[in-house]
C-alpha positions, -999 to +999 in steps of 0.1 A: +489+035+050+475+023+017+495+029-015+485+055-041+472+049-076+484+073-102+462+088-128+483+103-155+473+129-181+501+122-205+517+150-227+509+146-263+538+147-288+526+180-302+526+197-268+560+183-259+573+197-292+558+231-283+575+230-249+609+225-266+603+250-295+586+281-280+609+308-268+610+312-230+593+346-232+570+360-258+584+395-252+612+408-231+588+428-209+566+399-202+564+376-172+551+340-174+522+332-152+501+301-147+471+296-125+465+266-101+431+258-086+442+242-053+411+249-031+393+216-026+359+230-016+358+258-042+336+254-073+348+256-109+360+292-114+364+319-140+395+341-139+396+378-148+427+400-151+423+437-148+386+434-152+387+413-184+379+376-186+408+353-195+395+331-223+418+303-214+408+303-178+371+299-177+353+271-159+386+259-143+380+229-121+397+220-088+431+204-093+437+221-127+471+238-133+472+259-165+502+262-189+523+293-185+507+324-202+525+357-210+515+387-190+531+422-192+552+431-162+537+453-135+508+453-112+476+435-121+442+428-104+433+391-104+396+384-097+382+349-095+344+342-097+324+310-094+320+298-130+292+317-148+285+340-118+302+374-116+280+387-088+305+381-060+342+372-064+357+345-043+392+360-048+401+396-056+438+403-052+465+426-065+496+409-078+528+423-093+550+404-118+585+412-130+597+411-166+614+378-172+599+362-141+578+330-139+550+327-114+523+303-102+492+320-088+475+294-066+440+296-052+446+282-017+425+279+015+388+272+019+356+288+009+339+274+039+359+293+065+366+324+044+404+317+041+404+313+003+431+336-012+455+340-041+490+329-032+518+339-056+548+315-059+580+324-078+590+296-101+626+287-112+624+273-147+662+269-152+674+235-162+690+212-136+724+197-140+727+168-165+713+136-151+692+154-125+656+166-122+645+196-101+615+193-076+599+217-052+569+212-029+539+234-023+520+230+009+483+237+000+466+217+027+450+242+051+444+218+080+477+199+079+507+207+101+541+216+088+556+188+068+588+172+057+592+158+022+611+125+024+620+100-003+616+065+010+649+053+023+666+087+019+671+120+036+645+148+037+644+170+006+623+196+025+619+201+062+593+220+082+573+233+052+542+252+065+509+260+047+507+278+023+544+281+015+565+266-013+599+250-007+631+259-027+637+237-057+660+207-049+680+187-075+676+149-074+690+122-097+665+111-124+646+080-115+616+065-097+608+075-061+583+069-034+578+104-019+564+106+017+548+137+031+554+134+068+543+156+097+574+176+104+600+159+126+581+126+127+576+094+107+539+100+105+531+099+068+502+120+057+505+113+020+526+089+000+531+091-038+551+072-064+568+095-089+592+090-118+613+121-126+633+126-158+666+142-164+664+179-174+628+183-162+617+207-134+586+197-114+563+212-087+544+189-063+513+205-048+499+188-017+462+195-018+428+186-002+421+185+035+428+160+063+393+165+076+376+155+043+401+126+038+408+137+003+446+144+005+462+143-030+495+153-046+494+170-080+528+170-098+533+193-127+560+197-153+572+233-149+599+232-177+618+208-199+655+217-204+648+252-190+620+258-215+584+262-205+553+258-227+539+293-235+519+305-265+538+329-288+511+356-291+531+388-296+502+406-278+504+434-252+470+436-235+466+410-207+432+400-221+445+395-256+477+377-245+459+354-221+431+348-245+453+335-273+463+306-251+428+290-252+438+263-278+468+252-258+448+249-227+420+230-244+446+205-258+453+195-222+472+205-191+509+201-199+527+174-180+500+171-153+502+141-130+476+134-104+485+110-075+454+101-056+452+084-023+432+052-022+404+050+003+403+019+024 
């Protein structure tokens, strides 16, 4: 299988400083929520929470993962429309978030077969032990079998992970790795990616695309640095107001986003 080339959207110094400086939660009764567009055949989308547009989450393209945004604990209605068209939602789902919790709401599945849905993943932003990084995998490839996540030359970090689930976080020594996504129980590599992980950093690796389209990718995000996640300090209460205040941070760039793309022949 051909190697992968890595396209890196690098953190700016200012955003890294924000990661380290902003308190973990804007208010004690907030959760932290981010949105991931993981549906390869879906258009750019607009995200609404409780009937109000989220200013920071308009015209979101496939492959984008937002920074964490504060949202009051409790039940919320998340509605996703094709960008600029509120006639028919592509996702309309109820989600509930707990105070102090961190979550990724992923758009997973396909528009073409009606399987597109919102999948809620609980995130663990606590810091790994000194000298280690933390990594978890998310299986967002609807037509792929269960997979094992195996560093080249090492033991499996994750075994038998099925769509659309997320694995537990695993601690690994900081360093450079070639990560193979294999069909479970085999040496058949579906995706292979080179990744450098740093001490004190927590990552998520999202396997995306479809085998049928030949566009399998891995998107690796920085979830937290030293146990601290990037989140705007808004002091707001309304979901619309709190989410809307994050527009500037989102416009500055997706924090710690790495895209590992498979080369075609």
